[in-house]
DOVEX-781986 format. One record per residue (C-alpha): residue number from 1; x, y, z. Coordinates in steps of 0.25 Angstrom, whole numbers, plus 5000, padded with zeros to 4 digits. Example, Ala and Ser with C-alpha at 12.3 -4.5 7.8 and 13.67 -1.06 7.14 Angstrom:
+-----+------+------+------+
! num !   px !   py !   pz !
+-----+------+------+------+
!   1 ! 5049 ! 4982 ! 5031 !
!   2 ! 5055 ! 4996 ! 5029 !
+-----+------+------+------+
//
This chain:
+-----+------+------+------+
! num !   px !   py !   pz !
+-----+------+------+------+
!   1 ! 5000 ! 5000 ! 5000 !
!   2 ! 5006 ! 5014 ! 4996 !
!   3 ! 5007 ! 5025 ! 5007 !
!   4 ! 4996 ! 5033 ! 5001 !
!   5 ! 4986 ! 5021 ! 5001 !
!   6 ! 4990 ! 5018 ! 5015 !
!   7 ! 4988 ! 5032 ! 5020 !
!   8 ! 4975 ! 5033 ! 5013 !
!   9 ! 4971 ! 5019 ! 5020 !
!  10 ! 4975 ! 5024 ! 5033 !
!  11 ! 4968 ! 5037 ! 5033 !
!  12 ! 4955 ! 5029 ! 5027 !
!  13 ! 4956 ! 5019 ! 5040 !
!  14 ! 4959 ! 5029 ! 5051 !
!  15 ! 4950 ! 5040 ! 5046 !
!  16 ! 4942 ! 5042 ! 5059 !
!  17 ! 4955 ! 5041 ! 5068 !
!  18 ! 4963 ! 5051 ! 5061 !
!  19 ! 4951 ! 5061 ! 5061 !
!  20 ! 4948 ! 5059 ! 5076 !
!  21 ! 4964 ! 5062 ! 5078 !
!  22 ! 4966 ! 5073 ! 5069 !
!  23 ! 4967 ! 5087 ! 5076 !
!  24 ! 4962 ! 5099 ! 5071 !
!  25 ! 4967 ! 5108 ! 5081 !
!  26 ! 4984 ! 5112 ! 5082 !
!  27 ! 4994 ! 5119 ! 5076 !
!  28 ! 4993 ! 5112 ! 5062 !
!  29 ! 4977 ! 5114 ! 5061 !
!  30 ! 4980 ! 5131 ! 5064 !
!  31 ! 4990 ! 5131 ! 5054 !
!  32 ! 4980 ! 5125 ! 5044 !
!  33 ! 4969 ! 5134 ! 5048 !
!  34 ! 4977 ! 5146 ! 5047 !
!  35 ! 4980 ! 5142 ! 5033 !
!  36 ! 4967 ! 5139 ! 5030 !
!  37 ! 4962 ! 5152 ! 5036 !
!  38 ! 4972 ! 5160 ! 5027 !
!  39 ! 4966 ! 5155 ! 5014 !
!  40 ! 4958 ! 5164 ! 5005 !
!  41 ! 4943 ! 5164 ! 5005 !
!  42 ! 4937 ! 5151 ! 5003 !
!  43 ! 4950 ! 5143 ! 4999 !
!  44 ! 4949 ! 5130 ! 4991 !
!  45 ! 4957 ! 5121 ! 5000 !
!  46 ! 4963 ! 5106 ! 4998 !
!  47 ! 4963 ! 5099 ! 5009 !
!  48 ! 4973 ! 5088 ! 5004 !
!  49 ! 4971 ! 5077 ! 5013 !
!  50 ! 4960 ! 5081 ! 5020 !
!  51 ! 4957 ! 5068 ! 5030 !
!  52 ! 4945 ! 5071 ! 5037 !
!  53 ! 4942 ! 5085 ! 5033 !
!  54 ! 4949 ! 5091 ! 5046 !
!  55 ! 4954 ! 5100 ! 5049 !
!  56 ! 4956 ! 5107 ! 5035 !
!  57 ! 4942 ! 5105 ! 5028 !
!  58 ! 4934 ! 5108 ! 5042 !
!  59 ! 4941 ! 5122 ! 5043 !
!  60 ! 4938 ! 5123 ! 5028 !
!  61 ! 4922 ! 5121 ! 5028 !
!  62 ! 4915 ! 5133 ! 5025 !
!  63 ! 4927 ! 5142 ! 5023 !
!  64 ! 4935 ! 5136 ! 5009 !
!  65 ! 4932 ! 5126 ! 4999 !
!  66 ! 4941 ! 5114 ! 5004 !
!  67 ! 4942 ! 5101 ! 4998 !
!  68 ! 4948 ! 5089 ! 5006 !
!  69 ! 4956 ! 5078 ! 4998 !
!  70 ! 4961 ! 5066 ! 5005 !
!  71 ! 4963 ! 5051 ! 4999 !
!  72 ! 4957 ! 5044 ! 5011 !
!  73 ! 4942 ! 5041 ! 5009 !
!  74 ! 4939 ! 5040 ! 5025 !
!  75 ! 4945 ! 5053 ! 5027 !
!  76 ! 4936 ! 5061 ! 5018 !
!  77 ! 4925 ! 5054 ! 5023 !
!  78 ! 4928 ! 5061 ! 5036 !
!  79 ! 4932 ! 5073 ! 5029 !
!  80 ! 4917 ! 5074 ! 5022 !
!  81 ! 4911 ! 5073 ! 5037 !
!  82 ! 4920 ! 5083 ! 5042 !
!  83 ! 4918 ! 5093 ! 5032 !
!  84 ! 4905 ! 5090 ! 5024 !
!  85 ! 4904 ! 5097 ! 5011 !
!  86 ! 4920 ! 5098 ! 5008 !
!  87 ! 4924 ! 5093 ! 4995 !
!  88 ! 4933 ! 5080 ! 4998 !
!  89 ! 4941 ! 5074 ! 4987 !
!  90 ! 4948 ! 5059 ! 4988 !
!  91 ! 4961 ! 5060 ! 4983 !
!  92 ! 4976 ! 5061 ! 4982 !
!  93 ! 4986 ! 5073 ! 4986 !
!  94 ! 4996 ! 5067 ! 4976 !
!  95 ! 4985 ! 5071 ! 4965 !
!  96 ! 4974 ! 5080 ! 4969 !
!  97 ! 4962 ! 5079 ! 4962 !
!  98 ! 4960 ! 5095 ! 4959 !
!  99 ! 4963 ! 5105 ! 4948 !
! 100 ! 4974 ! 5114 ! 4949 !
! 101 ! 4974 ! 5128 ! 4957 !
! 102 ! 4961 ! 5121 ! 4964 !
! 103 ! 4963 ! 5125 ! 4979 !
! 104 ! 4968 ! 5137 ! 4987 !
! 105 ! 4974 ! 5129 ! 4995 !
! 106 ! 4978 ! 5114 ! 5000 !
! 107 ! 4980 ! 5109 ! 5015 !
! 108 ! 4988 ! 5095 ! 5016 !
! 109 ! 4986 ! 5093 ! 5031 !
! 110 ! 4993 ! 5080 ! 5037 !
! 111 ! 4991 ! 5074 ! 5022 !
! 112 ! 5004 ! 5077 ! 5013 !
! 113 ! 5012 ! 5068 ! 5024 !
! 114 ! 5004 ! 5055 ! 5020 !
! 115 ! 5007 ! 5057 ! 5004 !
! 116 ! 5020 ! 5047 ! 5001 !
! 117 ! 5033 ! 5056 ! 5001 !
! 118 ! 5035 ! 5056 ! 4985 !
! 119 ! 5020 ! 5062 ! 4983 !
! 120 ! 5022 ! 5073 ! 4992 !
! 121 ! 5027 ! 5083 ! 4981 !
! 122 ! 5016 ! 5078 ! 4972 !
! 123 ! 5006 ! 5082 ! 4983 !
! 124 ! 5011 ! 5096 ! 4985 !
! 125 ! 5012 ! 5099 ! 4969 !
! 126 ! 4997 ! 5095 ! 4970 !
! 127 ! 4994 ! 5105 ! 4980 !
! 128 ! 5001 ! 5115 ! 4970 !
! 129 ! 4994 ! 5112 ! 4960 !
! 130 ! 4980 ! 5113 ! 4967 !
! 131 ! 4983 ! 5126 ! 4974 !
! 132 ! 4979 ! 5139 ! 4965 !
! 133 ! 4992 ! 5148 ! 4964 !
! 134 ! 4995 ! 5154 ! 4979 !
! 135 ! 4987 ! 5143 ! 4986 !
! 136 ! 4992 ! 5139 ! 4999 !
! 137 ! 4995 ! 5123 ! 5004 !
! 138 ! 4995 ! 5119 ! 5020 !
! 139 ! 5002 ! 5106 ! 5022 !
! 140 ! 5007 ! 5098 ! 5034 !
! 141 ! 5020 ! 5089 ! 5033 !
! 142 ! 5032 ! 5083 ! 5041 !
! 143 ! 5044 ! 5089 ! 5045 !
! 144 ! 5054 ! 5078 ! 5039 !
! 145 ! 5051 ! 5068 ! 5029 !
! 146 ! 5046 ! 5055 ! 5034 !
! 147 ! 5038 ! 5043 ! 5029 !
! 148 ! 5033 ! 5032 ! 5039 !
! 149 ! 5019 ! 5027 ! 5044 !
! 150 ! 5011 ! 5024 ! 5057 !
! 151 ! 5005 ! 5010 ! 5058 !
! 152 ! 4995 ! 5014 ! 5069 !
! 153 ! 4993 ! 5030 ! 5066 !
! 154 ! 4985 ! 5036 ! 5076 !
! 155 ! 4982 ! 5022 ! 5083 !
! 156 ! 4972 ! 5018 ! 5071 !
! 157 ! 4978 ! 5006 ! 5067 !
! 158 ! 4982 ! 5012 ! 5054 !
! 159 ! 4994 ! 5015 ! 5048 !
! 160 ! 4998 ! 5029 ! 5042 !
! 161 ! 5009 ! 5033 ! 5033 !
! 162 ! 5016 ! 5046 ! 5032 !
! 163 ! 5025 ! 5053 ! 5021 !
! 164 ! 5032 ! 5066 ! 5026 !
! 165 ! 5040 ! 5073 ! 5016 !
! 166 ! 5045 ! 5084 ! 5028 !
! 167 ! 5045 ! 5099 ! 5028 !
! 168 ! 5056 ! 5102 ! 5019 !
! 169 ! 5052 ! 5092 ! 5008 !
! 170 ! 5037 ! 5098 ! 5010 !
! 171 ! 5042 ! 5112 ! 5007 !
! 172 ! 5050 ! 5109 ! 4997 !
! 173 ! 5039 ! 5102 ! 4989 !
! 174 ! 5030 ! 5113 ! 4992 !
! 175 ! 5040 ! 5123 ! 4985 !
! 176 ! 5042 ! 5113 ! 4974 !
! 177 ! 5026 ! 5115 ! 4972 !
! 178 ! 5026 ! 5129 ! 4970 !
! 179 ! 5023 ! 5133 ! 4985 !
! 180 ! 5029 ! 5143 ! 4995 !
! 181 ! 5029 ! 5138 ! 5009 !
! 182 ! 5024 ! 5149 ! 5018 !
! 183 ! 5021 ! 5143 ! 5031 !
! 184 ! 5026 ! 5130 ! 5039 !
! 185 ! 5024 ! 5126 ! 5053 !
! 186 ! 5024 ! 5114 ! 5062 !
! 187 ! 5012 ! 5107 ! 5069 !
! 188 ! 5010 ! 5095 ! 5077 !
! 189 ! 5003 ! 5084 ! 5071 !
! 190 ! 4994 ! 5079 ! 5082 !
! 191 ! 4993 ! 5065 ! 5074 !
! 192 ! 5006 ! 5065 ! 5071 !
! 193 ! 5014 ! 5052 ! 5077 !
! 194 ! 5024 ! 5063 ! 5084 !
! 195 ! 5022 ! 5076 ! 5089 !
! 196 ! 5032 ! 5083 ! 5079 !
! 197 ! 5027 ! 5095 ! 5073 !
! 198 ! 5023 ! 5094 ! 5059 !
! 199 ! 5026 ! 5106 ! 5047 !
! 200 ! 5014 ! 5112 ! 5041 !
! 201 ! 5017 ! 5119 ! 5028 !
! 202 ! 5009 ! 5131 ! 5020 !
! 203 ! 5013 ! 5134 ! 5006 !
! 204 ! 5007 ! 5143 ! 4995 !
! 205 ! 5007 ! 5139 ! 4981 !
! 206 ! 5016 ! 5150 ! 4973 !
! 207 ! 5009 ! 5160 ! 4963 !
! 208 ! 5012 ! 5156 ! 4949 !
! 209 ! 5021 ! 5169 ! 4944 !
! 210 ! 5013 ! 5177 ! 4935 !
! 211 ! 5017 ! 5178 ! 4919 !
+-----+------+------+------+
//
């Protein structure tokens, strides 16, 4: 079984457990909220790896045009319950099923870290493709490159896998895709296996030069 299929199966099997453990508080959510609040009026936002619809889609309901994307059918089912009426799409971040220049912002909140390392740059390029010039992305990563798995994540009896590119590699991938990194923070993820702070990056897609 590929890593991608293993992650998808894990999130299907432990959807309820993950939803119960995911906090909507803390420094990471504060950074996310400030990012969303600073977007233009009625923005179109893609939440890539939306999971159960929290914290991103729920915060945008009523004030924006959010779209949630996830490859887990069970997670999307929970998102449908948590954020009724929000457009939800089952798909893969390495080949986003959206046209070019479709969004004002993209969030990837604890989702890029599950993509195989060789595909990280492709995902960042896909974010650039679907964003309008000047569009913004907020994503979470890890400090150093690491790939591994936990056979009993969150005491669920389900194996979860991660592929983390690391902070410097992620910033390089963003720049290569045409982004300027405009913000970097550290925040503790209470779902992590350790208490280390993890980086969040905000980047802006550079405007195309005028002819």
